[in-house]
C-alpha positions as CSV (number, residue, x, y, z in Angstrom):
1,X,29.9,-51.1,142.5
2,X,31.1,-53.7,140.1
3,X,29.8,-57.3,139.5
4,X,31.4,-60.5,138.3
5,X,29.5,-62.1,135.4
6,X,29.7,-65.4,133.6
7,X,29.5,-64.9,129.8
8,X,27.5,-67.6,128.0
9,X,26.5,-67.8,124.3
10,X,22.8,-67.6,123.7
11,X,21.3,-71.1,123.6
12,X,24.2,-72.7,125.4
13,X,25.2,-73.4,129.0
14,X,29.1,-73.4,128.9
15,X,30.9,-70.4,130.5
16,X,33.0,-68.8,127.8
17,X,34.5,-66.1,129.9
18,X,34.1,-64.3,133.2
19,X,34.1,-60.5,133.3
20,X,33.8,-57.6,135.7
21,X,31.1,-55.1,134.7
22,X,29.7,-51.9,136.3
23,X,26.3,-53.6,136.9
24,X,24.4,-56.8,136.0
25,X,22.6,-55.1,133.1
26,X,25.7,-55.5,130.9
27,X,24.9,-56.8,127.5
28,X,26.6,-58.0,124.3
29,X,24.5,-59.3,121.4
30,X,24.6,-63.1,121.1
31,X,25.5,-63.7,124.8
32,X,23.8,-63.7,128.1
33,X,25.4,-62.9,131.4
34,X,24.9,-64.5,134.8
35,X,26.0,-62.8,138.1
36,X,28.6,-65.0,139.7
37,X,28.3,-63.5,143.3
38,X,29.8,-66.0,145.7
39,X,29.3,-69.1,143.5
40,X,32.4,-70.9,142.2
41,X,32.6,-70.2,138.4
42,X,35.4,-70.7,135.9
43,X,35.7,-70.7,132.1
44,X,34.6,-74.0,130.8
45,X,32.1,-74.7,133.5
46,X,28.4,-75.3,132.8
47,X,25.5,-73.2,134.1
48,X,22.4,-74.9,135.5
49,X,19.5,-72.5,134.9
50,X,17.2,-74.5,137.3
51,X,19.3,-73.9,140.4
52,X,21.6,-71.0,139.3
53,X,24.8,-72.9,140.0
54,X,27.9,-73.7,137.9
55,X,29.2,-77.3,137.4
56,X,32.3,-78.9,135.9
57,X,30.2,-81.3,133.8
58,X,27.2,-81.0,131.5
59,X,25.3,-83.5,133.7
60,X,25.5,-81.1,136.7
61,X,27.1,-83.5,139.1
62,X,30.7,-82.2,139.6
63,X,30.7,-79.1,141.9
64,X,34.5,-78.9,142.3
65,X,37.3,-79.3,139.9
66,X,37.7,-83.1,139.4
67,X,41.5,-82.7,138.9
68,X,41.8,-80.9,142.3
69,X,39.1,-83.1,144.0
70,X,38.9,-86.5,142.4
71,X,36.8,-87.8,145.3
72,X,33.5,-86.7,143.6
73,X,34.2,-88.5,140.3
74,X,32.3,-91.8,140.1
75,X,34.4,-95.0,140.1
76,X,35.0,-96.2,136.6
77,X,33.5,-99.4,135.5
78,X,35.7,-102.4,135.0
79,X,37.8,-101.7,131.9
80,X,39.1,-105.2,131.2
81,X,38.6,-106.3,127.6
82,X,36.9,-109.6,127.1
83,X,38.0,-112.0,124.3
């Protein structure tokens, strides 16, 4: 049985790659691997170690791609310049 894994550099939280391995014991020096299972995960997402989920932002708020689902992006503050 194979498993999908997120590849993340040691000391970081950004997903550098996703791979298929024979089991979740797969190792490469300098990286740690997180089983993806049925969780959404893409290259460039961020892994929250506290809840085991992947997010599109480092603040762990965006759970879906903001380009495909802009409804979850907070409204921008008024951008008018003052004189």
